[in-house]
C-alpha positions in Angstrom: -14.0 9.8 -13.5 -11.6 7.6 -15.5 -9.7 6.5 -12.4 -12.9 5.3 -10.8 -13.9 3.5 -14.0 -10.7 1.4 -13.8 -12.4 -0.5 -10.9 -14.9 -1.8 -13.4 -13.3 -5.3 -13.7 -13.8 -5.7 -9.9 -17.4 -4.5 -10.1 -18.4 -6.5 -13.1 -18.7 -9.9 -11.4 -21.3 -8.4 -9.0 -22.7 -5.8 -11.3 -26.3 -7.1 -11.1 -26.2 -7.1 -7.3 -24.9 -3.5 -7.5 -27.6 -2.5 -10.0 -30.3 -4.1 -7.7 -28.9 -2.0 -4.8 -29.1 1.1 -6.9 -32.7 0.3 -8.0 -33.6 -0.3 -4.3 -32.1 3.1 -3.5 -34.3 4.6 -6.2 -37.4 2.8 -4.9 -36.7 3.7 -1.2 -36.3 7.4 -2.1 -38.7 7.7 -5.1 -41.6 5.9 -3.5 -41.9 8.8 -1.0 -42.9 11.1 -3.9 -46.3 9.3 -3.8 -47.0 10.9 -0.4 -47.4 14.5 -1.8 -49.8 13.2 -4.4 -51.8 11.4 -1.7 -51.7 14.6 0.4 -53.0 16.8 -2.4 -55.7 14.2 -3.1 -56.7 14.2 0.5 -57.0 18.0 0.6 -59.1 18.3 -2.5 -61.1 15.1 -1.7 -61.8 13.6 1.7 -60.8 16.7 3.7 -62.8 19.1 1.5 -65.8 16.7 1.5 -65.3 15.7 5.1 -65.1 12.1 4.1 -63.4 10.3 7.0 -63.5 6.9 5.4 -61.7 8.2 2.3 -59.2 10.0 4.5 -58.5 6.7 6.4 -57.8 4.9 3.0 -55.3 7.7 2.0 -53.6 7.5 5.4 -53.3 3.7 5.0 -51.7 4.4 1.6 -49.2 6.8 3.2 -48.3 4.1 5.8 -47.9 1.5 3.0 -45.5 3.9 1.3 -43.5 4.2 4.5 -43.3 0.4 4.9 -42.1 0.0 1.3 -39.5 2.7 1.8 -38.1 1.1 5.0 -38.0 -2.4 3.5 -36.2 -1.3 0.4 -33.7 0.6 2.5 -33.0 -2.4 4.7 -32.5 -4.8 1.8 -30.3 -2.3 0.0 -28.0 -1.7 2.9 -27.7 -5.4 3.6 -26.7 -6.1 0.0 -24.4 -3.1 -0.4 -22.5 -3.4 2.9 -21.2 -6.9 2.3 -20.4 -6.2 -1.4 -18.5 -3.0 -0.9 -16.6 -4.5 2.1 -15.5 -7.4 -0.2 -14.2 -4.8 -2.7 -12.3 -2.9 -0.1 -10.6 -6.1 1.1 -9.8 -7.0 -2.5 -8.2 -3.6 -3.2 -6.2 -3.6 0.0 -5.0 -7.1 -0.6 -4.1 -6.2 -4.2 -2.2 -3.1 -3.1 -0.3 -4.9 -0.4 0.7 -7.7 -2.8 1.8 -5.0 -5.3 3.9 -3.3 -2.7 5.7 -6.6 -2.0 6.5 -6.9 -5.7 8.0 -3.4 -6.0 11.7 -3.2 -5.8 13.7 -1.4 -3.1 14.3 1.6 -5.3 10.6 2.3 -5.6 10.1 2.0 -1.8 13.1 4.4 -1.3 11.3 7.0 -3.6 8.0 7.0 -1.6 7.3 8.1 1.9 5.9 5.2 3.9 3.1 7.5 5.2 2.0 8.2 1.6 1.7 4.4 1.0 0.0 4.0 4.3 -2.6 6.7 3.6 -3.4 5.2 0.2 -3.9 1.7 1.7 -6.1 3.0 4.6 -7.8 6.4 4.2 -8.1 6.4 0.5 -9.5 2.9 0.2 -12.0 3.4 3.1 -13.2 6.5 1.2 -13.7 4.5 -2.0 -15.6 1.9 -0.1 -18.0 4.5 1.4 -18.4 6.1 -2.0 -19.3 2.8 -3.6 -21.7 2.0 -0.9 -23.5 5.3 -0.6 -22.2 8.1 -2.8 -22.3 6.5 -6.3 -25.8 4.9 -6.0 -27.3 8.3 -5.0 -25.4 10.2 -7.6 -26.9 7.8 -10.2 -30.4 8.0 -8.9 -30.5 11.8 -8.2 -31.2 12.7 -11.9 -33.9 10.1 -12.0 -35.5 11.5 -8.9 -35.4 15.0 -10.3 -36.9 13.9 -13.6 -39.6 11.9 -11.7 -40.3 14.9 -9.5 -40.6 17.1 -12.6 -43.0 14.7 -14.3 -45.2 14.5 -11.2 -45.1 18.3 -10.9 -46.2 18.5 -14.6 -49.2 16.3 -13.7 -50.0 18.5 -10.8 -49.6 21.7 -12.8 -47.0 22.7 -15.5 -46.3 26.1 -13.9 -44.5 24.3 -11.0 -42.2 22.5 -13.5 -41.2 25.9 -15.0 -40.2 27.1 -11.5 -38.1 24.0 -11.0 -36.3 24.5 -14.3 -35.5 28.1 -13.4 -33.9 26.8 -10.2 -31.8 24.3 -12.1 -29.8 26.8 -14.2 -27.9 28.6 -11.4 -27.4 25.2 -9.7 -25.6 23.8 -12.8 -23.4 26.9 -13.0 -22.5 26.6 -9.3 -21.7 22.9 -9.6 -19.3 23.7 -12.5 -17.5 26.4 -10.5 -17.3 24.1 -7.5 -15.9 21.1 -9.5 -13.0 23.0 -11.0 -11.7 24.1 -7.5 -12.7 21.3 -5.2 -10.7 18.6 -6.9 -7.5 20.7 -6.5 -8.1 21.3 -2.8 -9.1 17.6 -2.3 -5.9 16.3 -3.8 -3.7 18.7 -1.8 -5.5 17.7 1.5 -5.1 14.0 0.8 -1.4 14.4 -0.1 -0.7 16.2 3.1 -2.6 13.5 5.0 0.1 11.2 3.8 2.7 13.5 5.3 0.8 13.4 8.6 1.0 9.6 8.5 4.7 9.7 7.7 5.4 12.1 10.6 3.5 10.0 13.1 5.2 6.8 12.0 8.6 8.3 12.2 8.0 9.8 15.6 6.7 6.5 17.0 9.6 4.5 15.5 12.2 7.1 16.6 10.7 7.8 20.0 13.9 6.6 21.8 16.0 9.1 19.8 13.6 11.9 20.4 13.5 11.3 24.1 17.2 10.7 24.4 18.1 14.0 22.7 15.2 15.9 24.2 13.9 16.6 20.7 10.2 16.0 21.5 9.4 19.7 21.2 11.1 19.7 17.8 9.0 16.7 16.7 5.9 18.4 18.0 6.6 21.7 16.2 7.3 19.8 13.0 4.1 17.8 13.3 2.1 21.0 14.1 3.4 22.6 10.9 2.2 19.7 8.8 -1.2 19.6 10.4 -1.5 23.3 10.1 -1.1 22.9 6.3 -3.6 20.1 6.4 -6.0 22.4 8.3 -5.6 25.1 5.6 -6.4 22.7 2.8 -9.4 21.3 4.8 -10.6 24.8 5.5 -10.4 25.6 1.7 -12.6 22.5 1.2 -15.0 23.6 3.9 -15.3 27.1 2.3 -16.0 25.6 -1.1 -18.5 23.2 0.4 -20.2 26.1 2.3 -20.7 28.1 -0.9 -22.1 25.1 -2.8 -24.3 23.9 0.1 -25.5 27.4 0.7 -26.4 27.9 -2.9 -28.0 24.4 -3.2 -30.0 24.8 0.0 -31.2 28.3 -0.7 -32.5 27.6 -4.2 -35.0 24.9 -3.1 -36.2 27.3 -0.4 -36.7 30.0 -3.0 -38.5 27.5 -5.2 -40.9 26.6 -2.3 -41.6 30.4 -1.8 -42.3 30.7 -5.5 -44.5 27.6 -5.3 -46.5 29.1 -2.4 -46.8 32.5 -4.1 -47.8 31.1 -7.5 -50.1 28.5 -5.8 -51.9 31.1 -3.8 -52.3 33.3 -6.9 -53.6 30.3 -8.8 -56.1 29.4 -6.0 -57.4 32.9 -5.9 -57.6 33.0 -9.6 -59.2 29.6 -9.8 -56.7 28.0 -12.2 -55.0 25.9 -9.4 -56.7 24.0 -6.6 -55.6 24.2 -3.0 -54.8 20.4 -3.1 -52.5 21.0 -6.1 -50.7 23.7 -4.3 -50.3 21.6 -1.1 -49.1 18.6 -3.3 -46.5 20.8 -5.1 -45.2 22.2 -1.9 -45.0 18.8 -0.2 -43.3 17.3 -3.3 -40.8 20.1 -3.3 -40.0 19.3 0.3 -39.2 15.7 -0.8 -37.1 17.0 -3.7 -35.1 19.1 -1.3 -33.3 16.1 0.1 -31.7 14.8 -3.2 -31.0 18.4 -4.3 -29.3 19.5 -1.1 -27.6 16.1 -0.8 -26.2 16.6 -4.3 -23.5 19.0 -2.9 -22.3 16.4 -0.4 -22.4 13.7 -3.1 -20.4 15.9 -5.5 -17.7 16.6 -3.0 -17.6 12.9 -2.0 -17.3 12.0 -5.7 -14.4 14.4 -6.2 -12.5 13.1 -3.1 -13.2 9.5 -4.2 -11.9 10.3 -7.7 -8.7 11.7 -6.1 -8.4 8.7 -3.8 -8.7 6.4 -6.9 -6.0 8.4 -8.7 -3.7 8.1 -5.7 -4.4 4.3 -5.6 -3.6 3.8 -9.2 -0.5 6.0 -8.9 0.9 3.2 -6.7 -0.6 0.3 -8.7 0.8 1.7 -12.0 4.4 1.6 -10.6 6.0 -1.2 -12.6 8.6 -3.3 -10.7 11.9 -3.1 -12.5 13.3 -6.2 -10.8 11.2 -9.1 -12.0 11.4 -12.7 -13.0 12.8 -13.3 -16.5 10.5 -14.1 -19.4 9.6 -17.8 -19.5 11.7 -19.7 -22.0 13.2 -23.1 -22.7 15.6 -23.8 -19.7 16.3 -27.4 -20.4 20.0 -26.8 -21.2 20.6 -24.7 -18.1 18.8 -27.2 -15.8 20.7 -30.0 -17.4 23.9 -28.2 -16.7 23.0 -27.6 -13.1 22.0 -31.3 -12.7 25.3 -32.4 -14.1 27.1 -30.1 -11.7 25.4 -31.7 -8.8 22.8 -29.0 -8.0 19.9 -31.2 -8.8 16.7 -30.5 -10.8 14.1 -27.8 -10.2 12.3 -30.3 -8.1 15.4 -30.5 -5.8 16.2 -26.9 -5.7 13.0 -24.9 -6.2 11.5 -23.6 -9.4 14.1 -22.1 -11.7 12.1 -20.7 -14.5 15.3 -19.3 -16.1 15.2 -17.0 -19.1 16.4 -17.6 -22.6 19.8 -16.0 -21.7 20.3 -18.5 -19.0 20.7 -21.6 -21.1 23.1 -19.8 -23.5 25.1 -18.3 -20.7 25.3 -21.5 -18.7 26.2 -23.5 -21.8 28.9 -21.1 -22.9 30.5 -20.6 -19.5 29.8 -24.0 -18.0 28.3 -24.6 -14.6 30.2 -23.2 -11.6 28.4 -24.4 -8.5 29.1 -22.4 -5.4 30.8 -19.6 -7.2 29.8 -16.0 -6.6 31.2 -13.6 -9.2 31.1 -9.9 -9.9 32.1 -9.1 -13.4 32.9 -5.5 -14.3 29.9 -4.3 -12.2 28.7 -0.7 -12.5 25.9 0.5 -10.4 24.2 4.0 -10.2 21.1 5.0 -8.3 18.4 6.5 -10.5 18.6 9.9 -8.9 22.4 10.0 -8.7 24.7 11.9 -11.1 27.7 9.5 -10.7 28.0 5.7 -10.5 28.4 4.4 -6.9 30.2 1.3 -8.2 32.7 1.4 -11.1 33.9 -1.7 -12.8 34.0 -4.0 -9.7 35.3 -7.5 -10.5 35.6 -10.1 -7.8 35.3 -13.9 -7.8 34.5 -15.9 -4.7 35.2 -19.6 -4.9 32.9 -22.3 -3.5 32.9 -22.4 0.3 35.2 -19.4 0.4 34.5 -16.4 2.6 35.5 -12.9 1.4 35.3 -9.9 3.7 34.4 -6.6 2.0 36.0 -3.5 3.8 36.1 0.1 2.8 35.3 3.6 4.0 31.7 4.9 4.4 30.2 5.5 1.0 32.6 3.3 -0.9 29.8 1.1 -2.1 30.1 -2.0 0.1 26.4 -2.3 1.0 25.3 -1.6 -2.5 27.6 -4.4 -3.9 26.2 -6.8 -1.3 22.6 -5.8 -2.2 23.2 -6.7 -5.8 23.5 -10.4 -5.0 19.9 -11.0 -4.0 18.8 -8.4 -6.6 17.6 -5.8 -4.1 19.0 -3.6 -6.8 20.1 -4.5 -10.4 23.4 -3.7 -11.9 23.6 -0.7 -14.3 26.2 -2.6 -16.3 28.2 -5.8 -15.9 26.9 -8.9 -14.3 26.6 -10.7 -10.9 26.6 -14.5 -11.1 25.8 -17.3 -8.8 26.6 -20.9 -9.8 27.8 -19.4 -13.1 24.4 -18.0 -13.8 23.6 -14.3 -14.2 21.3 -13.4 -11.3 18.9 -11.7 -13.7 18.2 -15.0 -15.5 17.0 -16.7 -12.3 13.5 -16.3 -10.9 13.5 -14.2 -7.8 12.2 -17.1 -5.7 15.0 -19.4 -6.9 17.7 -16.7 -6.4 16.6 -15.7 -3.0 16.3 -19.4 -2.0 20.0 -19.7 -2.7 21.1 -16.5 -0.9 20.8 -15.8 2.8 21.1 -12.2 3.9 21.5 -10.3 7.2 21.7 -6.5 7.3 23.5 -4.2 9.7 20.2 -2.7 10.7 18.2 -5.8 11.7 14.5 -5.7 10.8 12.3 -8.0 12.9 8.5 -8.3 12.6 5.7 -8.1 15.2 5.7 -11.9 15.5 7.2 -14.6 17.6 11.0 -15.4 17.7 10.2 -18.7 16.0 8.4 -16.9 13.1 11.1 -14.4 12.6 13.8 -17.0 12.4 11.8 -19.5 10.3 11.2 -16.7 7.8 14.7 -17.5 6.5 13.6 -21.0 5.5 10.3 -20.2 3.9 11.7 -20.7 0.4 12.5 -24.4 1.0 9.1 -25.2 -0.5 5.9 -23.2 -1.1 4.0 -22.8 2.2 6.6 -24.7 4.2 8.3 -23.5 7.3 11.2 -24.7 9.5 10.7 -27.1 12.4 11.9 -26.1 15.9 15.1 -28.2 15.6 16.2 -26.1 12.6 15.2 -22.9 14.3 17.2 -23.8 17.5 20.1 -24.8 15.4 20.2 -21.4 13.7 19.8 -19.6 17.0 22.7 -21.7 18.4 24.9 -20.6 15.5 24.0 -16.9 16.3 24.5 -17.5 20.0 20.9 -16.5 20.6 19.5 -19.7 21.9 20.4 -18.9 25.6 18.7 -15.5 25.8 15.7 -16.8 23.7 15.2 -19.6 26.3 15.1 -16.9 29.0 12.3 -14.9 27.3 8.8 -15.2 28.9 7.5 -17.6 26.3 10.7 -18.8 24.7 10.4 -19.3 20.9 6.7 -18.1 21.2 7.7 -14.7 22.7 6.4 -11.8 20.6 9.3 -9.5 19.9 7.1 -6.4 19.4 7.1 -3.9 16.6 10.5 -4.0 14.8 11.8 -6.1 17.7 12.2 -3.0 19.9 11.6 -5.1 23.0 15.0 -6.6 22.4 18.4 -5.0 22.6 20.3 -4.1 19.4 22.7 -7.0 19.8 19.8 -9.5 20.4 18.0 -8.2 17.3 21.2 -8.7 15.2 21.7 -12.2 16.4 18.1 -13.2 15.6 18.5 -11.6 12.2 21.7 -13.6 11.7 19.9 -16.8 12.8 17.3 -16.0 10.1 20.0 -15.7 7.5 21.5 -19.1 8.2 18.3 -21.0 9.1 17.6 -22.1 5.5 21.1 -23.4 5.0 21.6 -21.4 1.8 24.5 -22.1 -0.5 25.4 -18.4 -0.5 25.5 -15.9 2.4 25.6 -12.1 2.2 26.2 -10.5 5.6 26.3 -6.7 6.0 28.2 -6.1 9.2 25.8 -8.4 11.1 27.5 -8.1 14.5 28.1 -4.4 14.8 25.9 -4.1 17.9 27.3 -7.2 19.6 30.0 -7.1 22.4 33.4 -8.5 21.7 33.0 -11.6 23.8 29.7 -12.6 22.2 31.1 -11.7 18.8 33.9 -14.2 19.4 31.5 -17.0 20.3 29.3 -16.2 17.3 32.3 -16.3 15.0 33.4 -19.7 16.3 29.9 -21.1 15.5 29.7 -19.2 12.2 33.0 -20.8 11.0 31.2 -24.2 10.8 28.5 -22.6 8.6 31.0 -20.8 6.4 33.0 -24.0 5.8 30.3 -25.2 3.5 28.9 -21.8 2.3 30.1 -19.2 -0.2 30.0 -16.0 1.8 30.4 -12.2 1.3 30.7 -10.3 4.5 30.7 -6.5 4.8 33.2 -5.9 7.7 34.2 -3.0 9.8 36.0 -4.7 12.6 39.4 -6.4 12.3 38.0 -9.5 14.0 35.3 -9.8 11.3 37.8 -9.3 8.5 40.1 -12.0 10.1 37.2 -14.4 9.9 37.4 -14.4 6.1 39.7 -16.4 3.8 40.3 -13.3 1.8 39.6 -9.6 2.1 38.6 -7.2 -0.7 39.3 -3.5 0.0 37.0 -1.0 -1.6 37.6 2.7 -2.2 35.5 5.2 -4.2 33.4 2.4 -5.7 36.3 0.2 -6.8 38.2 -2.8 -5.4 41.7 -1.6 -4.9 43.2 -4.6 -3.2 42.4 -8.3 -2.6 44.3 -10.7 -0.3 44.5 -12.4 3.1 44.2 -10.3 6.2 47.9 -10.5 7.2 49.0 -9.9 3.6 46.9 -6.7 3.3 48.2 -5.4 6.6 51.7 -5.7 5.2 51.0 -4.4 1.6 47.9 -2.1 1.7 48.0 1.4 3.2 44.2 1.8 2.7 43.6 -1.5 4.6 45.8 -0.6 7.4 44.1 2.8 7.8 40.7 1.1 7.8 41.8 -1.4 10.4 43.4 1.3 12.5 46.9 -0.3 12.3 50.0 1.9 12.0 52.9 0.9 9.8 
């Protein structure tokens, strides 16, 4: 249960409320044990003596017990529901925030469905366990001890029968525990696969329909849910054995109580009232005993859910802000260079290496530099980038071209630190990107990807997202949003949408065409007027005429921005001041478009130009 105990810091501030709810659960269940005592007293007293007044008093006592039981249950549920709901919200919020901090490499290594099932199914299970399962697991031993004490007062022989029933129960629970936790983990892991399959099928529905592959997707999904069914059936079989054993043992105990009680009544060493009280009390004890099987399986599933939750939470982001240190020298250098102070340009929070590096090299505002960069994915055997060196001057645009798999996108992703270099350095303004806080770095760099990602929000919100880093909690006004849309040649079609800027674009922007999504993504990249732009083939889905109009507008932005553009079209490459040609993870040629057409065979082949 150590994974469950890791939630103790969240429980501790409300531990007394939780203890009160557990005590109320004990009262609401345990107070019912008074009823068998009153029943036995009624049999040996008022009923045997035909005393109606005494019987009425005992009946009133039973009614009072019922009122106490109902009141305690109502108060407990009221306290527990609000408290456990707050915990669930806290855990979800914490997990979501942690996922935002994890770097891209971590997200690449996990199926989205596994993350989704941990954030939804597992945390709902933990909330239900905290509200119901754990309190009753805690009170069940107390109820059994209380019942045993009351049986001892009725007659010790009944306690002996109860103890004899407990021994096989304990053995069965031990057997169940060792097997159920394995089956539970397997089922919850496959549930993550189910979530992944559904998510992929919904997002890729156009591909499935276009290629007539819906039967394939259905068969694939059926195979996954068949495996889930097998694991769930294993759980059901284990539950059936445990529940069967736990349910039959109280029944056998009641039979034993009846036989021994009848023998005692005949022999004169047990009264009829004692026998009735013992049988009635055993009926009350049946509920916590039989429910213990359910509670145990619930506890094991919750422990598995907790383990899966902490598996994600224990993932440490590898791309983080530098350690706080004295950054006065670096900030002074930036101020001297005309970049302003942290108040003018966000919070730097640079590491110790920043001030040394900045002082040694001197400030280089507007310069983007790759110095002997090596990059290798964690699961790769060979580096993707090998000793890449490239310097982009202030307000210069460099197009990056190369064959598929040559490392263009990876090189572009190193600038905003979506990945970190394996060796070498990437510098902006003369500062190693690893010495800048992520907030500061990403405030300087605007990005647009070949595959545009839009969110289920309005056009305004999607574009304004590019300017969120101007100041904490700020956003862009409509003038800046429209300016960015104009640059991306998206203002006209946005104006024709049903609600203009307030139009919801739908999940991942699928209500728009591919070219429209790319232009909104480009508008988002330029909206914040960043000093650096990284564009990964941002117009691949745009027609030639629209691309030409976008490029005319984009030239105005590029005139004051240092830009790296991953290009596949000659028109995009021609937009740049210089072109860098990549092949097998290296830069093999750098020059102007016309110059490379004349001197580089690789470049001519990429551009489809014959010598």
